[in-house]
Structures are given as C-alpha cells and as structure tokens.
C-alpha positions in Angstrom: -5.9 -4.9 -27.5 -5.7 -4.3 -31.2 -6.7 -5.9 -34.5 -3.2 -6.6 -35.6 -1.8 -6.9 -31.8 -4.8 -10.1 -32.3 -3.9 -11.0 -35.5 -0.1 -11.3 -34.7 -1.1 -13.8 -31.6 -3.3 -15.9 -33.5 -1.3 -17.0 -36.3 0.7 -19.2 -34.0 -2.1 -20.6 -33.1 -3.6 -21.6 -35.8 -0.7 -22.4 -38.4 0.0 -25.9 -36.9 -3.5 -26.7 -38.6 -3.4 -24.8 -42.0 -3.3 -27.0 -45.1 -3.1 -23.9 -47.1 -0.1 -22.5 -46.6 0.2 -19.5 -49.8 -3.7 -18.4 -48.0 -1.7 -18.3 -44.2 1.0 -15.8 -45.8 -1.5 -13.7 -47.1 -3.8 -13.7 -44.1 -6.5 -11.2 -43.7 -9.0 -10.5 -41.5 -11.5 -11.8 -44.6 -9.5 -15.5 -44.5 -12.2 -18.2 -43.8 -10.8 -21.1 -41.5 -12.5 -23.8 -43.5 -12.4 -23.0 -46.8 -9.3 -21.0 -47.3 -7.1 -22.4 -44.6 -9.0 -25.7 -45.1 -8.9 -26.4 -41.4 -11.2 -29.4 -40.1 -13.6 -28.7 -38.1 -12.5 -30.7 -35.0 -9.2 -28.7 -35.7 -11.2 -25.6 -35.1 -12.1 -26.7 -31.5 -8.9 -27.3 -31.1 -8.1 -23.6 -32.1 -11.2 -22.3 -30.3 -8.8 -24.2 -26.9 -6.1 -22.8 -28.0 -7.2 -19.4 -28.2 -9.2 -19.3 -25.0 -6.0 -20.6 -23.0 -3.9 -17.9 -25.0 -6.0 -15.2 -24.6 -7.2 -15.9 -21.0 -10.9 -15.8 -22.0 -13.8 -18.3 -21.9 -15.5 -18.9 -25.5 -19.4 -19.8 -25.2 -20.9 -22.0 -27.5 -22.8 -19.3 -29.6 -19.6 -17.7 -29.8 -17.5 -20.3 -31.1 -19.9 -21.4 -33.8 -19.3 -17.9 -35.2 -15.9 -18.4 -35.2 -15.4 -19.1 -39.1 -13.0 -16.1 -40.3 -10.5 -14.4 -38.9 -13.1 -11.0 -38.9 -15.3 -12.8 -36.5 -12.6 -14.2 -34.3 -11.3 -10.6 -33.5 -14.3 -9.2 -32.5 -15.5 -12.4 -30.2 -11.8 -12.1 -29.0 -12.1 -8.3 -28.3 -16.0 -8.2 -26.7 -14.7 -11.3 -24.3 -11.6 -9.3 -23.5 -13.4 -6.5 -23.0 -16.2 -8.2 -20.5 -13.0 -9.1 -18.0 
C-alpha cells in the first residue's frame, strides 16, 4: 500500500477528532496530530485503535508513541503491513 492510499484511508479515521479544519484540509505528511490538528492525546489512542482495525495490524506501545505526525504514522503502518 503506497503513501497516498494510506493517507486516503487515514482521513476518515482522523476526521472526527480534528479541531483545526483548515489544517486538515491541507493535510500533508508533515502534519502533526497535536500541534496542527489540535487532537488531544486521549483521542490519539482512539485513532491508533481505529487504525489497527482499519488496516488489520497491531501497533505496539513503542510504535504508538512515535505516531505523532502523518509521516511517522504512514511509516509505521507500512512496516506493520509488511510484517503481516
């Protein structure tokens, strides 16, 4: 699965938690969940759980701690998909 496909699958997962619609509309791989989209850390856990379900992967705590922006999230998803 390439970066663009992952981003398209991520958008509906992230959308319900976004507090900054302008940043979400201009989402790039450098977008930070907390500072750019104003998503709180509790909601990040919900996002990770939704990502696990949507992509049928398991994300360990170490990887979860790195999922602070789109770029890292894509990299972790791709790694986990390759491990399947």
